[in-house]
C-alpha positions, 0 to 999 in steps of 0.5 A: 569646533569644525573649521568652516570656509565661510560663515554667513547669516541673514534673513531667508524667506519662503518665496511663492512664485506665480506659475502663470505670467499674469498679475498676482491678483489674477494668479491662483497657483504658486510654487513654493521655494526659498529666497535669501541672499546669504543662504543663496551664497551659502548653498552656492558655495556648498555645491561648489565643494566648500564647507559653509555655515548659515544661521538666522532667527526663524519663526517657530512655524511651518515656514521656518521649519521648511527653510531650516530643512531646505538649507540643511538638506543642501549640506550647509551647517545650520546648527546656529539657527534659532527658533522664536515664537515672538514673530513669524517667518517672512514670506514674499511673492514673485510676479512674473509678467515676462522674464524681463518684467519681474516684481517682488512683494515682500511681507517681512516687516517685524519678521523673526529674522528682524529680531536677531541680536548680538546675543545670538552670535557664537564668537567661536563659530565665526572665529573658526571660519576663513571668511565672514560673508555679510550683505547690506540687507541684514542691517536694514531689517532692524536696529538689533540686526544692525548691531548684530552685523557690527558685532559679527564684524568686530568678532571677525576682525579680532580673529583675523577672519576676512570679511566679504561684503555685498552691499545688496542695497534694498531701498524699500527697507531704508532711506538712501541717506541711512543706507549710505551711512551704514553701508560705508561703515561696513565697507570700511571694515571689509576686506572684499567688497562686491557692489553692482555698478549702480550700488557703487555709484550710490555709495561713492558718488562716482560713475566709472568702475575704476573711480568707484573701486579707488573710492573704497581703497586700494588696500581692499579687493573691490569687484564691481558687477557689470551685469552681462558685460562681466565685472571689473576688479581692483586690488592694489596695482592689480586691476582689470575687466573680466568679460561676462558670458553670453546667456541664450535665454534669461529665465529669472535674473533674481539671485544672479548677484548671489551666484556671482559672490559664491563663484568669486569666494570659491575662487579666492578660497582656492587661491586662484588668480583674482581674474579667474575668481571673477571669471568663476563668478561671472560663470555662476551668475550666467548659469543662475539666470537660466533657471527659475528660482533663487537657488535652483540653478546654482551649479555643482563644481562639476557643472561649473567646470563643464560650463567653463570648458564649454565656453572656452571651446566655443571661444577657440572655435570662433577664433 
């Protein structure tokens, strides 16, 4: 079986975005795209030159086939995707009043992806990866999805596959109490944790990046996303802040965190220093927010290198 750099899994839905900046009830024209944290990361990594596998349970319907073809068309391995007639593929709508005022409406309850179960996992497929990427969205979808996540973690630990965990807290899916309990159980098993500052505060009860990172444990690589300010990382005695990049215009902030994860994981796969991996994550996130859609703005390796070189040039000129 082919060795993959990263394997990830979870729900991807069809996204309908209003083409006008009006409330949804007054919108009549929509663009069709896809959106899902795990597939965003998979596509982001694939564009950066890595081999990635993503799987889910999709409805045996036009939307499920559209998602499958789209992700596969990006070069991501989708050979472990499963179709079901028992439930439809989830969809969601994005309402943009302005670049800073975006609302998302989900129609995902009892979706096909919520039927994922431990029996859907291929142990050999996960065992042959270097990293298993997991988000906190999947365990929130259903009891069987939660069991699937912990089974995947068990497989990864057994085969010494490193686990990357992005909490990606969605309180529309479960209560704070349940989210904290389950996500902390996952964090305890993860090797790399990528929370946003607000997520870190919610899980740890602490309010500074340094204290939050220490809460998760010095034996783990903890990288805390700080939005436009960049990110903070801590691993053992190594720690530091990495500045973010100026963004001339924010078009769509959704998906920036997934782009950040792809950039960081790409750097770790190439064994660059942690600070450089975080810098790549910041760069990808900055690029993504300048484009409409979850995956449309994810850069290729060449585009990322050009962005970083341009940023370095501008910094040197200012000096």
